[in-house]
Short mmCIF file of the C-alpha atoms (twelve columns), coordinates in Angstrom:
data_MODEL
# 
_entry.id   MODEL 
# 
loop_
_atom_site.group_PDB 
_atom_site.id 
_atom_site.type_symbol 
_atom_site.label_atom_id 
_atom_site.label_alt_id 
_atom_site.label_comp_id 
_atom_site.label_asym_id 
_atom_site.label_seq_id 
_atom_site.Cartn_x 
_atom_site.Cartn_y 
_atom_site.Cartn_z 
_atom_site.pdbx_PDB_model_num 
ATOM 1   C CA . MET A 1   -7.586  8.355   3.983   1 
ATOM 2   C CA . THR A 2   -10.134 7.127   1.482   1 
ATOM 3   C CA . ASP A 3   -8.722  8.537   -1.725  1 
ATOM 4   C CA . PHE A 4   -7.816  6.016   -4.364  1 
ATOM 5   C CA . PHE A 5   -5.152  6.433   -6.993  1 
ATOM 6   C CA . GLN A 6   -6.142  6.715   -10.651 1 
ATOM 7   C CA . PHE A 7   -4.013  3.648   -11.447 1 
ATOM 8   C CA . GLU A 8   -6.402  1.664   -9.205  1 
ATOM 9   C CA . ALA A 9   -9.520  2.867   -11.058 1 
ATOM 10  C CA . ASP A 10  -10.178 -0.472  -12.770 1 
ATOM 11  C CA . PHE A 11  -10.932 -2.234  -9.468  1 
ATOM 12  C CA . VAL A 12  -11.860 0.275   -6.765  1 
ATOM 13  C CA . ASP A 13  -15.596 0.223   -7.434  1 
ATOM 14  C CA . SER A 14  -15.738 -3.483  -6.621  1 
ATOM 15  C CA . LEU A 15  -12.679 -3.531  -4.319  1 
ATOM 16  C CA . ARG A 16  -11.731 -6.840  -5.977  1 
ATOM 17  C CA . CYS A 17  -8.057  -6.035  -5.352  1 
ATOM 18  C CA . ILE A 18  -6.435  -4.653  -2.218  1 
ATOM 19  C CA . PRO A 19  -6.026  -0.899  -2.696  1 
ATOM 20  C CA . MET A 20  -2.734  0.786   -1.844  1 
ATOM 21  C CA . GLN A 21  -4.190  2.608   1.146   1 
ATOM 22  C CA . VAL A 22  -5.158  -0.743  2.718   1 
ATOM 23  C CA . ARG A 23  -1.767  -2.227  1.827   1 
ATOM 24  C CA . PHE A 24  -0.189  0.808   3.513   1 
ATOM 25  C CA . LYS A 25  -2.194  0.103   6.672   1 
ATOM 26  C CA . LEU A 26  -1.292  -3.599  6.547   1 
ATOM 27  C CA . ASP A 27  2.416   -2.736  6.454   1 
ATOM 28  C CA . THR A 28  1.850   -0.252  9.269   1 
ATOM 29  C CA . CYS A 29  0.297   -2.892  11.525  1 
ATOM 30  C CA . GLY A 30  2.375   -5.855  10.305  1 
ATOM 31  C CA . ILE A 31  -0.358  -8.129  8.942   1 
ATOM 32  C CA . LYS A 32  -0.117  -10.241 5.784   1 
ATOM 33  C CA . LEU A 33  -3.397  -10.267 3.863   1 
ATOM 34  C CA . LYS A 34  -3.675  -12.626 0.938   1 
ATOM 35  C CA . LEU A 35  -5.832  -11.597 -1.995  1 
ATOM 36  C CA . SER A 36  -7.853  -14.798 -1.527  1 
ATOM 37  C CA . ASP A 37  -8.569  -13.778 2.081   1 
ATOM 38  C CA . TRP A 38  -9.509  -10.255 0.952   1 
ATOM 39  C CA . ASN A 39  -11.935 -11.733 -1.561  1 
ATOM 40  C CA . ARG A 40  -13.620 -13.813 1.158   1 
ATOM 41  C CA . MET A 41  -14.604 -10.586 2.920   1 
ATOM 42  C CA . THR A 42  -17.856 -8.816  2.206   1 
ATOM 43  C CA . THR A 43  -17.823 -5.526  0.356   1 
ATOM 44  C CA . ALA A 44  -18.799 -3.788  3.604   1 
ATOM 45  C CA . GLU A 45  -15.854 -5.394  5.439   1 
ATOM 46  C CA . ARG A 46  -13.466 -4.342  2.653   1 
ATOM 47  C CA . GLN A 47  -14.868 -0.817  2.677   1 
ATOM 48  C CA . ALA A 48  -14.402 -0.640  6.450   1 
ATOM 49  C CA . LEU A 49  -10.737 -1.581  6.027   1 
ATOM 50  C CA . VAL A 50  -10.415 1.303   3.578   1 
ATOM 51  C CA . GLU A 51  -12.086 3.766   5.934   1 
ATOM 52  C CA . LEU A 52  -10.778 2.737   9.357   1 
ATOM 53  C CA . PRO A 53  -7.932  4.939   10.586  1 
ATOM 54  C CA . CYS A 54  -4.504  3.424   11.168  1 
ATOM 55  C CA . THR A 55  -2.211  6.260   12.218  1 
ATOM 56  C CA . THR A 56  -1.875  6.470   15.992  1 
ATOM 57  C CA . GLU A 57  -0.638  3.570   18.138  1 
ATOM 58  C CA . THR A 58  -4.209  2.979   19.372  1 
ATOM 59  C CA . GLU A 59  -5.617  3.025   15.829  1 
ATOM 60  C CA . ILE A 60  -2.874  0.705   14.569  1 
ATOM 61  C CA . GLN A 61  -3.580  -1.779  17.351  1 
ATOM 62  C CA . SER A 62  -7.327  -1.591  16.728  1 
ATOM 63  C CA . TYR A 63  -6.873  -2.018  12.956  1 
ATOM 64  C CA . SER A 64  -4.578  -4.992  13.510  1 
ATOM 65  C CA . GLU A 65  -7.044  -6.692  15.831  1 
ATOM 66  C CA . HIS A 66  -9.951  -5.992  13.477  1 
ATOM 67  C CA . ILE A 67  -8.259  -7.392  10.390  1 
ATOM 68  C CA . GLN A 68  -7.020  -10.436 12.280  1 
ATOM 69  C CA . ARG A 69  -10.622 -11.165 13.374  1 
ATOM 70  C CA . LEU A 70  -11.847 -10.822 9.790   1 
ATOM 71  C CA . ILE A 71  -9.180  -13.175 8.447   1 
ATOM 72  C CA . ILE A 72  -9.801  -15.778 11.150  1 
ATOM 73  C CA . GLN A 73  -13.550 -15.477 10.600  1 
ATOM 74  C CA . GLY A 74  -13.133 -16.029 6.855   1 
ATOM 75  C CA . THR A 75  -10.439 -18.699 6.857   1 
ATOM 76  C CA . GLY A 76  -10.256 -20.216 10.325  1 
ATOM 77  C CA . ILE A 77  -6.527  -19.449 10.296  1 
ATOM 78  C CA . ALA A 78  -4.696  -16.581 11.951  1 
ATOM 79  C CA . PRO A 79  -2.893  -14.315 9.486   1 
ATOM 80  C CA . THR A 80  0.843   -14.180 9.177   1 
ATOM 81  C CA . LYS A 81  2.351   -11.332 11.161  1 
ATOM 82  C CA . LEU A 82  5.105   -9.392  9.480   1 
ATOM 83  C CA . PRO A 83  7.895   -7.380  11.057  1 
ATOM 84  C CA . ILE A 84  7.123   -3.683  11.241  1 
ATOM 85  C CA . ASP A 85  9.915   -1.464  9.971   1 
ATOM 86  C CA . PRO A 86  10.267  1.401   12.468  1 
ATOM 87  C CA . TYR A 87  11.862  3.554   9.726   1 
ATOM 88  C CA . PRO A 88  10.206  2.573   6.437   1 
ATOM 89  C CA . ALA A 89  11.627  4.056   3.237   1 
ATOM 90  C CA . TRP A 90  8.354   5.780   2.369   1 
ATOM 91  C CA . LEU A 91  8.631   7.951   5.483   1 
ATOM 92  C CA . ASP A 92  12.164  9.050   4.589   1 
ATOM 93  C CA . PHE A 93  11.486  12.045  2.365   1 
ATOM 94  C CA . ALA A 94  15.203  12.813  2.067   1 
ATOM 95  C CA . THR A 95  16.361  9.650   0.282   1 
ATOM 96  C CA . VAL A 96  15.005  8.067   -2.898  1 
ATOM 97  C CA . PRO A 97  15.501  4.291   -2.509  1 
ATOM 98  C CA . ALA A 98  18.116  3.017   -4.985  1 
ATOM 99  C CA . SER A 99  15.849  0.173   -6.157  1 
ATOM 100 C CA . LEU A 100 13.083  2.656   -6.947  1 
ATOM 101 C CA . GLN A 101 15.509  4.966   -8.721  1 
ATOM 102 C CA . GLY A 102 16.670  2.006   -10.814 1 
ATOM 103 C CA . LYS A 103 13.099  1.061   -11.748 1 
ATOM 104 C CA . ALA A 104 12.321  4.666   -12.680 1 
ATOM 105 C CA . GLN A 105 15.438  4.856   -14.864 1 
ATOM 106 C CA . GLU A 106 14.253  1.737   -16.729 1 
ATOM 107 C CA . ILE A 107 11.369  3.847   -18.044 1 
ATOM 108 C CA . GLY A 108 13.514  6.933   -18.632 1 
ATOM 109 C CA . VAL A 109 12.649  8.833   -15.445 1 
ATOM 110 C CA . THR A 110 15.096  10.260  -12.931 1 
ATOM 111 C CA . LEU A 111 13.574  10.847  -9.500  1 
ATOM 112 C CA . THR A 112 15.162  13.734  -7.688  1 
ATOM 113 C CA . GLN A 113 15.148  14.206  -3.945  1 
ATOM 114 C CA . GLN A 114 12.855  17.203  -4.533  1 
ATOM 115 C CA . HIS A 115 10.368  14.997  -6.419  1 
ATOM 116 C CA . TRP A 116 10.521  12.414  -3.643  1 
ATOM 117 C CA . ALA A 117 10.073  14.942  -0.842  1 
ATOM 118 C CA . ALA A 118 7.032   16.462  -2.565  1 
ATOM 119 C CA . LEU A 119 5.163   13.128  -2.547  1 
ATOM 120 C CA . THR A 120 2.895   12.036  0.276   1 
ATOM 121 C CA . PRO A 121 3.949   9.003   2.325   1 
ATOM 122 C CA . LEU A 122 1.183   6.994   0.606   1 
ATOM 123 C CA . GLN A 123 2.466   7.989   -2.845  1 
ATOM 124 C CA . ARG A 124 6.029   7.037   -1.853  1 
ATOM 125 C CA . PHE A 125 4.707   3.731   -0.457  1 
ATOM 126 C CA . ALA A 126 2.866   3.017   -3.716  1 
ATOM 127 C CA . LEU A 127 5.945   3.674   -5.848  1 
ATOM 128 C CA . ILE A 128 8.091   1.438   -3.664  1 
ATOM 129 C CA . LYS A 129 5.514   -1.374  -3.780  1 
ATOM 130 C CA . LEU A 130 4.983   -1.030  -7.526  1 
ATOM 131 C CA . SER A 131 8.732   -1.149  -8.173  1 
ATOM 132 C CA . HIS A 132 9.461   -4.353  -6.235  1 
ATOM 133 C CA . PRO A 133 10.896  -7.234  -8.243  1 
ATOM 134 C CA . GLY A 134 8.273   -9.907  -8.727  1 
ATOM 135 C CA . HIS A 135 5.418   -7.422  -8.361  1 
ATOM 136 C CA . GLU A 136 3.199   -6.854  -11.343 1 
ATOM 137 C CA . ASN A 137 4.783   -3.597  -12.458 1 
ATOM 138 C CA . LYS A 138 2.262   -2.527  -15.108 1 
ATOM 139 C CA . ASN A 139 0.973   0.277   -12.886 1 
ATOM 140 C CA . PHE A 140 4.422   1.702   -12.144 1 
ATOM 141 C CA . PRO A 141 4.644   3.967   -15.228 1 
ATOM 142 C CA . THR A 142 1.016   5.011   -14.710 1 
ATOM 143 C CA . ALA A 143 1.752   5.939   -11.077 1 
ATOM 144 C CA . ILE A 144 4.849   7.892   -12.144 1 
ATOM 145 C CA . ALA A 145 2.671   9.897   -14.554 1 
ATOM 146 C CA . GLU A 146 -0.158  10.295  -12.013 1 
ATOM 147 C CA . PHE A 147 2.271   11.701  -9.451  1 
ATOM 148 C CA . ASN A 148 3.627   14.184  -12.050 1 
ATOM 149 C CA . LEU A 149 7.124   12.719  -12.035 1 
ATOM 150 C CA . LEU A 150 7.685   12.628  -15.801 1 
# 
């Protein structure tokens, strides 16, 4: 999984921000990665976090251990571990989260269950993350357009 979204195009060449596919893996393995910690990593370390698999239990464990080592190496402090949702909303293709539906309606879009089911788990993850209150939501409308949901 090394495809980037178009709405990330302004930073993926330098990897100055944490791309959605890495954020997806972080949620999968339950590790909090601060942007300041990400920026302490070398470009090669960031690229490895993009490319390393994080799907099977073994891969998730390996990814978790790897990123924890990188954070400790860069900061001297162990990262915060987050609870892992065994049934995250982005894996439920049958139900559009109400908060996401509300955010979409703010920009005049109604997400149907058919739209939602047609998205990949990473696309659903991105929309959920981009719609959270307190998150910089400027990429939300761009993601909606990129995913052909207009």
